[in-house]
NUDREN-562105 format. One line per field, with one value per residue (C-alpha): x, z, y; residue number from 0. Coordinates in steps of 0.02 Angstrom, whole numbers, plus 50000, padded with zeros to 5 digits. Example, Ala and Ser with C-alpha at 12.3 -4.5 7.8 and 13.67 -1.06 7.14 Angstrom:
2
x: 50615	50684
z: 50390	50357
y: 49775	49947
seq: 0	1
// end
This chain:
392
x: 48544	48659	48840	48940	49075	49247	49351	49446	49289	49220	49382	49375	49196	49240	49390	49283	49150	49285	49360	49185	49157	49327	49287	49117	49199	49328	49191	49089	49240	49278	49098	49104	49272	49205	49051	49158	49275	49129	49054	49220	49234	49056	49093	49254	49166	49022	49146	49256	49274	49288	49135	49119	48971	48946	48804	48751	48618	48586	48550	48661	48716	48851	48882	49006	48951	49023	48917	48762	48797	48826	48659	48572	48512	48490	48579	48648	48485	48401	48535	48539	48424	48415	48424	48586	48518	48340	48364	48539	48606	48542	48440	48569	48701	48603	48650	48836	48832	48741	48879	49012	48924	48909	49095	49146	49037	49080	49268	49308	49398	49407	49330	49417	49350	49197	49115	48929	48777	48674	48511	48513	48366	48299	48300	48456	48569	48757	48915	49027	49184	49173	49273	49218	49305	49250	49207	49137	48999	48923	49018	48934	48997	48971	49040	49128	49116	49232	49168	49211	49097	49153	48999	49097	49235	49109	49023	49189	49227	49057	49083	49256	49185	49045	49172	49278	49124	49080	49256	49248	49080	49151	49304	49191	49083	49236	49305	49137	49134	49315	49278	49128	49236	49374	49246	49179	49352	49409	49262	49285	49470	49436	49283	49313	49501	49533	49414	49488	49663	49601	49524	49687	49784	49668	49687	49876	49870	49760	49881	50020	49924	49892	50077	50087	50266	50319	50440	50549	50567	50379	50350	50474	50387	50218	50286	50354	50185	50097	50219	50189	50000	50016	50115	49985	49841	49928	49963	49784	49722	49839	49785	49603	49629	49725	49586	49457	49497	49347	49397	49349	49172	49143	49241	49276	49421	49539	49554	49583	49720	49805	49801	49870	50012	50058	50059	50166	50293	50306	50325	50446	50537	50498	50453	50284	50209	50020	49921	49731	49627	49495	49525	49355	49269	49131	49129	49024	49075	49122	49232	49314	49358	49433	49540	49600	49644	49739	49840	49872	49929	50045	50122	50145	50239	50347	50392	50434	50523	50564	50705	50630	50662	50522	50343	50222	50035	49917	49730	49639	49459	49439	49264	49192	49357	49459	49645	49770	49957	50082	50265	50420	50606	50655	50741	50596	50484	50545	50430	50409	50343	50202	50127	50177	50026	50105	50104	49943	49955	49956	49816	49714	49739	49683	49533	49473	49485	49413	49253	49226	49273	49435	49611	49774	49950	50102	50273	50449	50622	50778	50851	50716	50569	50393	50232	50057	49926	49739	49596	49414	49257	49147	48987	48892	48724	48710	48741	48898	48996	49040	48888	48934	48875	48705	48568	48429
z: 46180	46336	46303	46337	46466	46415	46509	46606	46676	46728	46814	46910	46967	47024	47119	47207	47252	47322	47426	47492	47543	47631	47718	47775	47836	47936	48002	48058	48141	48227	48287	48353	48437	48511	48578	48647	48726	48801	48864	48944	49021	49083	49165	49241	49301	49380	49476	49528	49713	49671	49667	49482	49370	49192	49138	48964	48920	49107	49135	49219	49094	49192	49379	49483	49622	49748	49670	49678	49862	49893	49816	49919	49767	49762	49595	49452	49354	49484	49456	49265	49191	49346	49317	49394	49439	49491	49570	49644	49677	49830	49784	49867	49743	49581	49505	49534	49466	49309	49280	49300	49176	49051	49069	49038	48883	48810	48843	48863	49025	49188	49340	49508	49670	49747	49913	49886	49954	49869	49912	49926	49863	50041	50062	50169	50135	50129	50092	49946	49865	49674	49519	49338	49171	48988	48925	48771	48778	48624	48520	48603	48731	48912	49084	49203	49387	49525	49703	49882	50032	50158	50271	50417	50393	50391	50543	50634	50583	50647	50811	50828	50791	50918	51044	51014	51035	51196	51261	51215	51303	51455	51452	51442	51583	51692	51655	51703	51866	51897	51873	51991	52120	52097	52125	52282	52356	52310	52402	52553	52563	52543	52654	52791	52802	52764	52900	53027	52991	53009	53178	53229	53183	53287	53436	53424	53413	53570	53656	53613	53691	53849	53875	54033	54072	53896	53885	53731	53690	53695	53591	53460	53455	53434	53294	53207	53225	53153	53006	52976	52983	52854	52740	52760	52726	52568	52513	52547	52445	52302	52302	52307	52158	52059	52085	52019	52004	52060	51922	51794	51861	51903	51773	51630	51537	51507	51690	51742	51611	51667	51848	51798	51698	51844	51965	51841	51825	52014	52049	51907	51865	51681	51590	51502	51366	51337	51186	51195	51044	51062	51234	51298	51257	51341	51308	51360	51536	51480	51340	51452	51579	51445	51369	51543	51585	51421	51464	51640	51571	51444	51576	51694	51558	51522	51706	51725	51564	51447	51537	51454	51503	51399	51358	51239	51250	51118	51097	50942	50888	50699	50627	50709	50764	50922	50920	51063	51038	51177	51128	51238	51202	51292	51238	51126	51147	51057	50919	51006	51163	51065	51013	51171	51252	51422	51391	51489	51489	51298	51290	51411	51302	51145	51231	51298	51129	51027	51129	51041	50869	50888	50823	50921	50850	50961	50883	50948	50880	50975	51060	50988	51101	51090	51015	51066	50942	50972	50853	50905	50803	50903	50846	50916	50849	50755	50907	50951	51102	51109	51206	51182	51002	51050	51043	51132
y: 48746	48744	48760	48602	48619	48571	48446	48580	48657	48487	48446	48609	48579	48404	48473	48604	48473	48361	48503	48546	48365	48362	48528	48464	48304	48403	48518	48368	48292	48459	48473	48296	48329	48491	48403	48263	48392	48487	48325	48277	48451	48437	48270	48337	48495	48400	48291	48437	48474	48659	48771	48810	48847	48910	49022	49075	49203	49220	49035	48906	48773	48682	48657	48558	48442	48564	48702	48591	48561	48747	48794	48660	48562	48373	48355	48459	48442	48554	48687	48684	48815	48924	49110	49175	49347	49307	49134	49142	49316	49410	49567	49680	49623	49603	49770	49750	49571	49632	49760	49626	49511	49654	49693	49513	49493	49663	49671	49487	49524	49429	49512	49492	49420	49502	49463	49443	49352	49217	49133	48943	48841	48826	49016	49022	49172	49136	49235	49188	49257	49247	49286	49259	49233	49231	49056	48970	48840	48758	48883	49032	49159	49108	49149	49031	49073	49016	49033	48991	48986	49117	49109	49037	49166	49310	49237	49227	49407	49464	49372	49449	49622	49597	49533	49689	49799	49709	49735	49919	49936	49847	49960	50114	50048	50014	50187	50264	50165	50212	50398	50388	50300	50429	50567	50482	50450	50626	50702	50589	50631	50816	50828	50701	50676	50859	50915	50794	50859	51038	50994	50909	51064	51173	51055	51061	51251	51254	51137	51256	51401	51301	51271	51377	51334	51381	51236	51261	51076	51050	51206	51145	50976	51060	51170	51016	50930	51083	51087	50902	50927	51068	50952	50815	50936	50997	50818	50764	50912	50867	50683	50736	50853	50721	50595	50718	50905	51008	51130	50998	50984	51167	51265	51143	51064	51210	51270	51089	51069	51230	51170	50999	51078	51192	51043	50944	51084	51106	50920	50876	51037	51007	51168	51163	51272	51268	51329	51320	51369	51434	51508	51452	51289	51190	51004	50857	50802	50625	50689	50820	50686	50573	50711	50761	50580	50560	50716	50649	50481	50564	50679	50531	50436	50589	50608	50422	50377	50523	50617	50771	50952	51031	50986	51072	51043	51113	51092	51153	51150	51160	51143	50987	50910	50928	50890	50877	50865	50828	50842	50817	50833	50673	50513	50458	50307	50149	50083	49915	50000	50083	49916	49821	49739	49773	49961	49985	50175	50181	50052	50158	50313	50221	50144	50311	50396	50251	50266	50433	50363	50460	50432	50416	50419	50398	50419	50436	50468	50420	50572	50687	50653	50582	50650	50599	50659	50641	50686	50672	50710	50827	50744	50597	50541	50706	50815	50912	50860	51044	51101	51284	51268	51198	51327	51234
seq: 0	1	2	3	4	5	6	7	8	9	10	11	12	13	14	15	16	17	18	19	20	21	22	23	24	25	26	27	28	29	30	31	32	33	34	35	36	37	38	39	40	41	42	43	44	45	46	47	48	49	50	51	52	53	54	55	56	57	58	59	60	61	62	63	64	65	66	67	68	69	70	71	72	73	74	75	76	77	78	79	80	81	82	83	84	85	86	87	88	89	90	91	92	93	94	95	96	97	98	99	100	101	102	103	104	105	106	107	108	109	110	111	112	113	114	115	116	117	118	119	120	121	122	123	124	125	126	127	128	129	130	131	132	133	134	135	136	137	138	139	140	141	142	143	144	145	146	147	148	149	150	151	152	153	154	155	156	157	158	159	160	161	162	163	164	165	166	167	168	169	170	171	172	173	174	175	176	177	178	179	180	181	182	183	184	185	186	187	188	189	190	191	192	193	194	195	196	197	198	199	200	201	202	203	204	205	206	207	208	209	210	211	212	213	214	215	216	217	218	219	220	221	222	223	224	225	226	227	228	229	230	231	232	233	234	235	236	237	238	239	240	241	242	243	244	245	246	247	248	249	250	251	252	253	254	255	256	257	258	259	260	261	262	263	264	265	266	267	268	269	270	271	272	273	274	275	276	277	278	279	280	281	282	283	284	285	286	287	288	289	290	291	292	293	294	295	296	297	298	299	300	301	302	303	304	305	306	307	308	309	310	311	312	313	314	315	316	317	318	319	320	321	322	323	324	325	326	327	328	329	330	331	332	333	334	335	336	337	338	339	340	341	342	343	344	345	346	347	348	349	350	351	352	353	354	355	356	357	358	359	360	361	362	363	364	365	366	367	368	369	370	371	372	373	374	375	376	377	378	379	380	381	382	383	384	385	386	387	388	389	390	391
// end
């Protein structure tokens, strides 16, 4: 026969039952409040002008109107239930997105903005910038994603890059045409004008021999004319060499540099020291011309602006890189001049070197001179510019 409970035990049972009812009532109210809150959030989210969506277990469960528009859907119902990885994310970005999702769910941490591509419902591929944060939906872990459409920005960047490439190609083309024209003019000056001056000198010398009366005044005049012709011939030769040194075409970069340095010393009185390592090097003609022109431009700037008394030029080839360093002890180039768009000489140096994927650094310190440093990779499309290393 079951034992009868005493009044205390009955009172305790009734108390527990009452507390359970109250707890269930609170729980129901909390669930209702949570559902109402989620419904309100859903309504707010759908009306948001921001691109936001929530996914849970890999499926989209909430999406803003802006997100619906971004995906190219007619309404949010078309978006809900879509698989984030398979239906939205571009194949090139699926692995990295999976890792980000795993990190959020495992560590509960926000992941920062990432540029990625998605596929709209009509198949169009667009660029977006996204970040994601941990979220809770229907009491379960979810992920909320914030995005912005950067397709127009990326398009503008691509157009700017292409425009820059076109300008570089145009600059390279103009430099090539300029070098060809320099070569043509140099040859014409040397061959035609030089020959004419030589003939003129011979004629004057013959005239001097024919001077039967040996008039002193006439002889002095003829001597002066001959001296002037010699000066003109020397100047024509110098101009021809400066336009395009034959040494550069026939003997290579280093002999042309040594000639240029000697000419610079004689014309300016500035002492120069040259270090070339290795002593012999054979480079691609286009690269040799560009390095020579950079040296010419730097020396011209030193002569015009630096007030220097000493210049050091060093060229080194280490592994597959060529470096050139030009240092003077002048007044030093001001920082604003280096980035000045009117500094055409500096722009020309940078343009020439950038064509070879090279690097240029120009620095100056007041009263301590200027340094021009150039570094160029000696490879292009897998082949060395340094033709001496090619064993074909």
